[in-house]
C-alpha positions, 0 to 999 in steps of 0.5 A: 944933155937936157932932160925935160919933164912935162905934165899937164891937165886941161878940161874943155869949157865947151865940152865939160864931159871932156878932160885930158892929161899929158905927162912924160919925159924927154931927153936931148943929147949931143956928143962930139967924140972927135973933131970929125965925128958928131953924134946926137940922140933924142928920146921921148916918152909921152903918156897922154890920155882922156881923164874923162870923155863920156860922150865921145863918138863911137868907133866904127866897130860899134857904129852903123846899126840901128840906134840902141834903146832901152828895149834893144841895148847896144850890141857887142863890137862888130855884131852883124845887124847889131844895135849901135850906141849913140855915144861911147865912154872912152875915159882912160884911153890914149889921145889920138896922134900921140906915140908913147915912144919917139926917138931921133938919132944921127951922126955926121963924119967929116974930113978936112979938104981944100977947094980953090984955096978955101978950107972945106969939108967932105962929109957924110951924115945919117939921120934916123927917127922912130915912133911907136904905134899911135891912134888916129881916131878919138875913140880907139879902133883897130881900123885906125891904129897906125903901126910904129915905123922908123925912117932913115935918111942919108946925105953926102957932100962938101961944104965951106963953113959959112960960105956954101954947101953942096950935097946929095941926099936920100930920104926914107932910104930903105923904102919903109911903107907907113901911114902918117894918118888913118881917118874915118870918112865923114858921113860913111860907116866903115870907110877908112882913108889913109895918108901914106908917108913919102916913099924913098926919095933922092935929091940934091941941094946947093946952098950959099950965104951972102 
């Protein structure tokens, strides 16, 4: 088992109004209860935030209206016909693309067999992963929050150590619908585009070593 502690802080020389901080903990572990069963589990907690970002682009909830002025101050979010601020102070908000929690885990079970006088293994395996909600825009918006999701992958096959491996697999076995990314389209207000994750996929792999 390995435990990693991380902590860092950086400020941009190009944008002195932008400083960020990351800190967290990561645990990696692997177990072998028997000669036939292997297990692993990894987890990470990450707290990544802007310490200071006072000149950030505003989220779409605050964009699209006439520019705010001293006589017409910025309107509350999502106000029809409201006035939009030129920029927003998002100091203290989380960084985009970083989940607070992330886990990966899996297992493989094998049974010794002989094929053509070669010591081999029949095996079945599982790999899973989970990540919690994360932001997909520098300034948080309810329209670009990506919900947390979990993915399960399975495989089954036969292999001869250091010689060959033949197996079938299914990825995203339970057909989880999820987005890998949500983004605001440049030059538009209110248009959000998304990149969906891979659907349930089946396949097979044959590999060998020379």
